N, C-alpha and C positions, 0 to 999 in steps of 0.2 A: 599757287599753293607751294610751300617750300618742301623740298624733299628732305626727310629727316636723315640723320646719320644711321639709324637703325635700318631704314629702308635701303639706303645706298650700300649698306654692308651685305645686304643679300646678294649683290652682284659686284665683282671688281669693276670700277668705273672704267669707261673707255676714256683714255687720256688723249686730249686734243691740244695741239699747240696753236698759237695764234695764227690766223691766216691774212697773210698780207696781201694787198691789192695786187691783182694779175698773177698771183701764185696759187698752186693747187692747195686744196684743204689737207690737213695732215691728221693722222689718227694713229692709234696703237690697236692691235687686235682685241676683240672683245672676249670676255670670258663666257662660258656657256654652262657654268656650274653654279646653282644657287648654294650659297654658304648655309649651313645649318639644316640643310635638307639631306635625305638619303643620298649617298653618293652615286652620281651618275658615271657610267663608264665612258672614257674618251672614245670617240669613233675613229676607226681606221678606215680609210677610204676604200681599200681592198675588200673589206667586209661589207661596206654599205652597197657598194655598186659592183655587181659581179656579171660575167659574160651572158648575154641574152636576157638581162632585166628589162622588164616594162616598168616604167617610173610614172607614177601618177601624183600630181599636185592637186590636193583638194583644198578649197577655200572660199572666201567672199569675193567681193568686187576687186579687192587688191590682187588676188590671184587671176581673176577674170580679166584684168588689164593685159595679161599675157607677156609681160616684160621680164619679171624676174625669173619666171620658169624657162623662158627662152635662153636667158643668159646662163643659167645653171646648166642646162641642156647642152648648149653650145660648148660651155667648158669642159664638160664631162666627155662629150663625143669627141673632142679634139685629143684628149688623152687616151681614149679608148675607141679609135675609129674602126677597129676590126671586131668589136664585141657584140654586134648585131643588138644594140640597145635601142629602146623605144621610149619616147617621152609623151605624156598626155597632160593637158591642162583641164582641171575640173573645177574651175572657179564659177561661182554662181553669185550674181549681184544680189545684196540684200540678205545673204544667207547667214545663219548662225549654226553653231555646232548642233543646236537642237533640231532646227529645220532640216539640216543635211540628212538626218536619219530618213527623211521620207524619199529622198531621191539617190541616196548613196548605192543602192543595190543595182539600179539601172546603170549607173556610171561605172561601177565596178565590173558589171558584166560586159560592158562595151570594151573597156581597157584591159581587163584581166591582168592588173598590175602584180608584180612581185615586191615592189618597193613603193610605199606611200608616204607621201609628205602631207602634213595636215596643218592648216592654219586658219583660225577663226578668232573673232573677238571684237572686230570693228564695230559691228552692229549691235553688240550688247552694250554699247555706250549709251543707247537711248532707252534702256530698260529701266524699270522703276527700282528705288531702293538705295542702299548704300553700297559702296564698293565691296563690302564683305557680303552683302546680300547677292550682288551680281556675281562675284567670284564663286559662291557656293553654287549657284544654278548653273554657271558656266563648268565648273568643275564636274559637276554630276552629268550634264548633257555631254561634254567632250568625252568623258570616260565611257559613256555609252556608245558614242560614236566609234572610239578607238577600238573597243571590244568588238563591235560589229565589223569593222574593217579586218581586224586581226583573224576573225574566224573564216573570212572569204578564203576559198581553197588555194588560190594562186599566191596569196600574200605571204611573204617571208620576213620582211623588215618594215617597221613603221617608225617614222620620225615625226614627233610632235613638236610643232613650231608655235611660238607665241604669235599674237597679232602683230602687225607692223604699227609703228608710231604715227600720230597725226602731228601737225605743227600749229601751234597756237601763239598769238602774240606774247602770252606771258611765259612761255617756254624759255628758259635761259639755261646755260650751261649748268647751273646749280639748282634751278628751280624747275619743277615739272608742273605744267598745266593740270587742271583737274582732270581733263580727259586722259592725258598720259599717265596720270597717277592710277586711274581706273585701269588703263591697259597694262601697266606694270603689275597691278594686283592680279589681272587675268594671266599674265606670263607665269607669275609664281604659281598659280593654280594649274596651268598647262604643264609646268615641271613636275608638280606632284602626280598629276595624271599619268605622265610619261614613266615616273618611278613606279607607281602602283601597278601599271600594266606592262613593265619590262620593256618599254619602248625607249628610243633615243630622243634627245630634246635639244632644241635650239632656241635661244632668246632673240627675238628680233625687235625688241623695243629699245633698250638703252643705248646700244651702239648707234644705230641709224638715227635715233632721235637727237644725239648730241652732234652728229655730223649734219643733219638737217639744220639744227640751230646755228651751227658754225658757218652754214652756207649763206645765211642772211647777212652775214658780216663782210662778205666779199662780192665782187661783181661776178655775173655769169648766170647762166640758166637756173631757174628754181628747182629745188630738189622735191617740192611738194606742189600740188595743183589745188588751189583753193584752200589751203591749209588742212586738207583732209586725206586725199590720196597721193601716193608718191608720183612724181614725174617719171618719165622713163630714165633719166639719169639717176633719180633716186633709187629706182629699182635695181640699178647696178650695185649700188651700196648694199642694198638687201641681199642681192645674189652672192656678193662677196662674203657676207656673214654666213650664209648658208654653206657655201664651199669651205669656208674656214671650219664650220661645225662638223661637216662630214669627213674632215681629215685631210682636205687638199692643202698642199704647201706651195709656196712660190717656187720651189725647186722643181715640182711636178708640172706646173702650168706654164712657168716662164718660157720654156722652149717651144711652146705652141703658140705664144703671143696673144693671149686672151684679150681681146679689146672690142667688144660688142658695139661701141658707139664711134662716131667720128673721132679723129684725133684732138680736136680742141675740147670736145666734151670729156673724153678719157682724160685729158690733162687736168682738167678742173677738179676731177675726183680721185685720181690715181693714188695719191698719197693719203686719201681718207678711206681706201678700202680697207677690209678687215685682213687682207693679205697684201704684203708689200710687193707688188709686181714691178718688174722693170719696165721701162718703156719699150714700145714695140716698134719694128720697122713699119714702113708704110705698106710694104707688101704684105706682111703678117696681119697688119690691121685690116686690110682689104679682105683677106681670107676669112678672118674671124668674124668680120662684119657680114660676109656673105653666108656663112654657116647660120649665124644668128637670124639674119633676114629670111632664111629659107624656111623658118618655122611658121612665118606669118599666115601663109595660105593653108598650110596643114592644120594650124591651131583653128583657123576660122571654119574650115570645112568640118573638123571634129566638133566644134561647137554646134553647127547646123544638125550634124548627125545626132548629137546627143540632146540638145536643148530645143530645137525647132522642128525636126522631123516628127510627123504624127501629131503636132500641135498647131503648126502654122500651115494652112492649105497651100500656100505659095511655094514651100519647100518640098522636094521630092521624098518619097518613102525611104526608110534606112537602107533596104536592099540596093536602091538605085544609087544612094549616096556613097556606100562603101568603097565602090571602085573609084570614085573621085578622091576619097580620103587616101587610099593606097597610092594614088597617082601623086597627090601632094607630098606624101612620105618618101616617094622615090626621088623627088627633088632634094629632099633633105639628105638622102643618101648620096646624091650626085655631089651636093656641097662637101660632104664628108670625105670625098675622094682626095681632097687638097691635103689631108692629114695622114694619108696612108703611105707607108713606107715605099 
């Protein structure tokens, strides 16, 4: 299905140069402001992330993959190693904004977040009706979820994000597949919810989609798995859009050498990221990867605490798991020491 000029005018297109063989993909930073909608205030990093914040990412199976959340967390911690920050992954496979209402209170009670990122929409693709029907239902349920999260006593800031894109054979630089057309409609709805609820907003559809499409034209690891979920390298593209959206600049992050993946993988996408980062030294790359990797055990243990404890007889009760979760976070803190002055 062709993307109309009217639809494209809703977002400033991410301009991509042709990718030559064996060279990285190239891109320009995405816009995060829908044209023709009530104006969204640009985010300033110092106002989004503050000392002592507990940051929670809520979403569906894209979030539950636990990649973009770690990459964002690793970037932020590298810039704020002394701020006693904490990050939690609240991804739930198969979830929608509507179904999240059933479990959000339990998750919020465990994480006690001050900052919440919200991203749903992938599982709305299979719901009945037209794109307009889906967007109406999604907007209503997302608004209810955002309102509920905003009322939680510890929450100070909410960032509404669109769903991430999928990759289909009929996706090209200029044409959107039917699935991504639906996801773009949901992205617009998410922007309206953010405006109505006084929250911030980041579009995750258009820029990553064009990068994913461009990646099929050059050799290297795929940016999408089975044309549906982002690969780990695709998640780094998404993480860069989030960092750009919350006000991170290359000047802020370049001295830290943010490079969550191996050098060859980072080379493939470095110029396709939403922020124009400089190449890092091998030493800085090792430090960044160590911090990024330190989240794996913590994320897995928090997943058991939240999702499995009390439901799976093979998993210990929550009071027994809590010390294990804290022990895993201590390993994250240890990896943070490399960034302290």
